[in-house]
Structure formats: C-alpha cells, structure tokens
C-alpha positions in Angstrom: 4.7 -26.0 8.8 5.0 -26.7 12.5 7.1 -24.4 14.6 7.2 -20.9 13.1 8.8 -17.5 13.4 7.9 -15.2 10.5 9.8 -12.4 8.9 9.3 -10.7 5.5 8.7 -7.7 3.3 5.5 -5.8 3.5 4.3 -4.0 0.3 1.4 -1.6 0.1 -0.5 -0.5 -3.0 -3.9 0.2 -4.5 -6.6 -2.4 -4.8 -7.6 -3.4 -8.3 -10.6 -5.5 -9.4 -10.3 -9.1 -8.6 -9.3 -8.2 -5.8 -5.7 -7.8 -6.9 -2.9 -5.4 -5.9 -2.0 -2.6 -8.2 1.4 -0.8 -8.1 3.2 -1.6 -4.8 5.8 0.1 -2.7 8.0 -1.5 0.0 7.5 0.1 3.4 11.0 -0.8 4.4 12.1 -2.5 7.6 9.5 -3.0 10.2 9.5 -3.9 13.9 6.3 -5.9 13.9 3.1 -6.6 12.0 0.3 -8.1 14.1 -3.2 -9.1 13.1 -6.2 -9.3 15.5 -9.3 -11.2 14.8 -12.5 -10.4 16.8 -16.2 -11.0 16.8 -18.9 -9.3 18.8 -21.6 -11.6 20.0 -25.0 -11.4 21.7 -26.0 -14.2 24.0 -29.6 -15.5 24.6 -30.5 -17.2 27.9 -33.4 -19.5 28.1 -36.1 -18.9 30.7 -37.9 -22.2 31.0 -35.6 -24.3 33.1 -35.1 -22.0 36.1 -31.3 -22.1 35.5 -31.0 -19.3 32.9 -28.8 -21.5 30.6 -27.2 -20.0 27.5 -29.3 -21.3 24.6 -28.0 -19.4 21.6 -25.3 -17.0 20.5 -25.6 -14.4 17.7 -22.5 -13.0 16.0 -23.2 -9.3 15.5 -19.8 -8.1 14.1 -16.6 -9.5 12.7 -13.4 -7.5 12.6 -9.8 -7.9 11.4 -7.4 -5.3 12.8 -3.8 -4.5 12.0 -0.9 -3.0 13.9 2.2 -2.2 11.9 5.3 -0.6 13.3 7.6 0.9 10.6 11.2 1.8 11.0 11.5 3.9 7.8 10.4 7.5 7.9 9.8 7.8 4.2 7.3 10.2 2.6 5.1 7.2 1.6 5.0 5.8 5.2 4.5 9.2 6.9 1.6 10.2 4.6 -0.3 7.0 5.7 -0.5 8.3 9.3 -0.6 12.0 8.6 -3.4 11.8 6.0 -1.2 14.0 3.8 -1.1 14.7 0.1 2.6 14.9 -0.7 3.8 18.1 -2.4 7.1 17.8 -4.2 8.7 21.3 -4.0 11.5 21.7 -6.6 14.7 23.5 -5.7 14.4 27.1 -6.9 15.2 30.8 -6.3 12.9 32.9 -4.1 12.7 36.7 -4.7 11.3 39.4 -2.5 10.0 37.2 0.3 8.6 39.6 2.9 10.0 39.2 6.5 8.1 40.1 9.7 7.9 43.8 10.4 9.6 45.7 13.3 12.6 43.3 13.5 15.1 44.2 16.3 18.6 43.2 16.9 18.9 39.5 17.9 15.5 38.6 16.4 15.5 35.3 14.5 13.1 34.3 11.7 12.6 31.3 9.5 12.3 31.5 5.7 9.2 30.1 4.0 11.2 27.5 2.1 14.1 26.8 4.5 15.6 23.7 2.9 19.4 24.1 2.8 19.3 27.8 2.0 22.1 29.5 0.1 22.9 32.8 -1.7 20.8 34.8 0.9 20.6 38.6 0.6 18.2 41.0 2.3 16.8 44.3 1.1 14.8 47.0 2.9 11.6 48.6 1.7 13.2 51.5 -0.2 14.6 49.1 -1.7 18.2 49.1 -0.6 20.5 46.2 0.2 21.1 45.2 3.8 24.8 45.0 4.6 25.9 41.4 5.0 27.3 42.2 8.4 23.9 43.2 9.7 22.3 39.7 9.4 23.5 36.1 9.5 22.2 32.9 8.1 22.3 31.1 11.4 21.2 27.7 10.1 21.2 27.0 6.4 19.5 23.6 6.7 16.6 25.0 8.6 16.4 28.5 7.0 17.0 30.4 10.2 18.1 34.0 9.8 19.3 36.2 12.8 19.1 40.0 12.6 22.3 41.6 13.9 21.6 45.3 13.4 18.5 46.7 11.7 19.3 50.3 12.4 18.9 52.7 9.5 16.9 50.3 7.3 13.3 50.8 6.3 11.2 47.8 7.2 9.7 45.4 6.4 12.8 43.7 4.9 12.6 41.2 2.1 14.8 38.1 1.4 16.2 36.7 -1.8 17.7 33.1 -1.7 17.9 29.7 -3.2 16.7 26.4 -1.6 17.0 22.7 -2.3 14.1 20.4 -3.2 12.0 18.9 -0.4 8.7 17.1 0.1 5.9 18.9 2.0 3.4 16.7 3.9 0.5 18.9 5.0 -1.6 17.2 7.7 -5.2 15.9 7.0 -5.3 17.0 3.3 -6.1 13.5 2.0 -8.9 11.1 2.8 -8.2 8.2 5.1 -5.8 6.0 3.2 -6.9 2.6 2.0 -4.3 0.1 0.8 -3.9 -3.4 -0.4 -1.3 -5.1 1.9 0.9 -7.9 0.7 3.4 -9.7 3.0 5.8 -12.1 1.3 8.0 -13.7 3.9 9.6 -16.8 5.3 9.3 -19.0 8.3 12.8 -18.5 9.6 12.9 -21.9 11.2 12.7 -23.9 7.9 12.9 -21.1 5.3 9.4 -22.1 3.9 7.5 -19.3 2.3 4.5 -17.5 3.8 2.3 -14.9 2.1 -0.5 -12.7 3.4 -3.0 -10.6 1.4 -5.3 -8.0 2.9 -7.5 -6.4 0.3 -8.7 -3.2 1.9 -6.6 -1.9 4.9 -7.9 1.5 6.1 -5.3 3.2 8.3 -6.0 5.4 11.3 -4.0 8.6 11.9 -0.7 8.3 13.8 -1.6 8.3 17.5 1.9 9.6 18.4 4.9 10.6 16.2 8.2 10.9 18.2 10.0 14.0 17.1 12.8 14.1 19.7 14.4 10.7 20.2 17.2 9.3 22.4 16.9 6.1 20.4 15.6 4.9 17.0 12.3 6.4 15.9 9.4 4.3 14.6 6.0 4.9 13.0 3.2 2.9 14.7 0.2 2.5 12.4 -3.1 0.8 13.2 -5.7 -0.1 10.7 -8.8 -2.2 9.9 -9.1 -4.8 7.1 -12.4 -3.8 5.6 -14.8 -6.3 4.1 -14.3 -6.7 0.3 -17.6 -7.8 -1.2 -16.0 -8.8 -4.5 -13.4 -11.1 -2.8 -16.2 -12.6 -0.7 -17.8 -14.0 -3.9 -14.8 -16.3 -4.3 -14.4 -18.7 -1.4 -10.7 -19.1 -2.2 -10.2 -15.4 -1.6 -12.6 -14.5 1.2 -14.0 -11.1 2.2 -11.0 -9.8 4.2 -7.9 -11.5 3.0 -6.0 -14.7 2.9 -2.9 -16.4 4.1 -0.9 -18.8 1.9 1.5 -21.4 3.3 3.2 -24.5 1.9 1.3 -27.8 1.7 2.4 -30.2 4.4 4.0 -33.4 3.2 
C-alpha cells in the first residue's frame, strides 16, 4: 500500500476477553475519524561540558486519542456523548395528568409525554369535562396545549391522552462509556482492505450538540484509547490497538 485515502464502516461494541469485540453496532455514516499519538517526555541536560547538552530523555506518558464525527443522530450514538441510559417508553394512554394551576386564557403547556399526542381531553377538579372549544392541541408532535378560555372551571385541570413510543435519553445517568472500536474499510485508491482495532475507547461528553441547524447536524465525539493490559501480553495485539493492512508484494 503506497498512496492511500481511507473510507469504511466503524462499529462499536463491548470488549470481551482476548481482547475481542462483543456485540457490535454500526455508528452509521461519519465525516471523519482521526487518531492522535502522543508521548510526554522529560529531558535531562548534562552539566559537565559547560554547553548544557541534552544527554537523555525519559518518556513519562503515552497516549492514543480519537476524534470521531458522526452524521447519524441515533440513540446509540447520542448516548455515547450524553452519558445517558436509554429508556424505551412504550406508546400508551395517560389518565388524569395534572396540569399547572391558575391557567389563564392563552397559556400554553407541554404534556409530560408529548410524543404525537392524540385523543386529548381535559377535566377540571370537580371533576367535569372541559369543553373542546376551550382548549386546543396546538402541536400534537410536541404535546403543546393552549388554553383558550378557563372561565368557570375549577383548577387544576387534568389531561387524558394517548402518545406514541419514544426513547428518553436522560443526561449523565450512565458511567463514561467505554467501547471496543472496529473500523473495517478500504483504501479507495486501490480497493485494498484496511482494519483498525481499538480495545478500550473511553468517550468524553459531547462538547457541543447543535440543536438549531441551517445545515446538516453532526455529533463530534472525542475519546482516549485506554491501555489494555491483557492485549499488551501478546505482542501481535499490543496494549492499545492494532492496524491491519495487506502484505506488500
């Protein structure tokens, strides 16, 4: 392999003994995947010649870092940078959900499970039904309700409705994610295969998540390939990871 320009699929999964990858998932299309290799060193300068010449260098740290820019906003990708434990909420009916008290004409509220809301009805505290002309489901997808006229009703009001299934990703409810990373790709200049294994990638939280976009959104993740003591016992594996390319003829 001489000239090169790589592309390929990146898979993430759990690390098994070996070190080997467990069950993998494809992160989808990505803009880039960059590795950075660094060492910290301490220099010693001799004192006997009068020229203060460097006489030795000690390596004090070795690091392998990763920057991965993902184009797919899937639950699996987002949870990496949000440190989230996904909660699959099934579609269901909600009964007697309390609304904020002292609602006035024109007030807008969001329902607790506002995922494509349907069959919405309101009741007051007596209980008595609220006339359908005195409120409106302003945005079904977001669960936004606008009060038109609360006159004559005893508050607080309650809501009955149905909602579709959704995934909740509460921030910082999971430990920092650690994944086995496997890239299986090609050199697009000659279609030769290239493979990369990183045994223990620990991801940092998302530094910035664009929520309002005028162009395509992306998820930028950074991480560190941690030292794997089991892999280090095998010189063909190494302590951080390995790259596999074709033999040159």
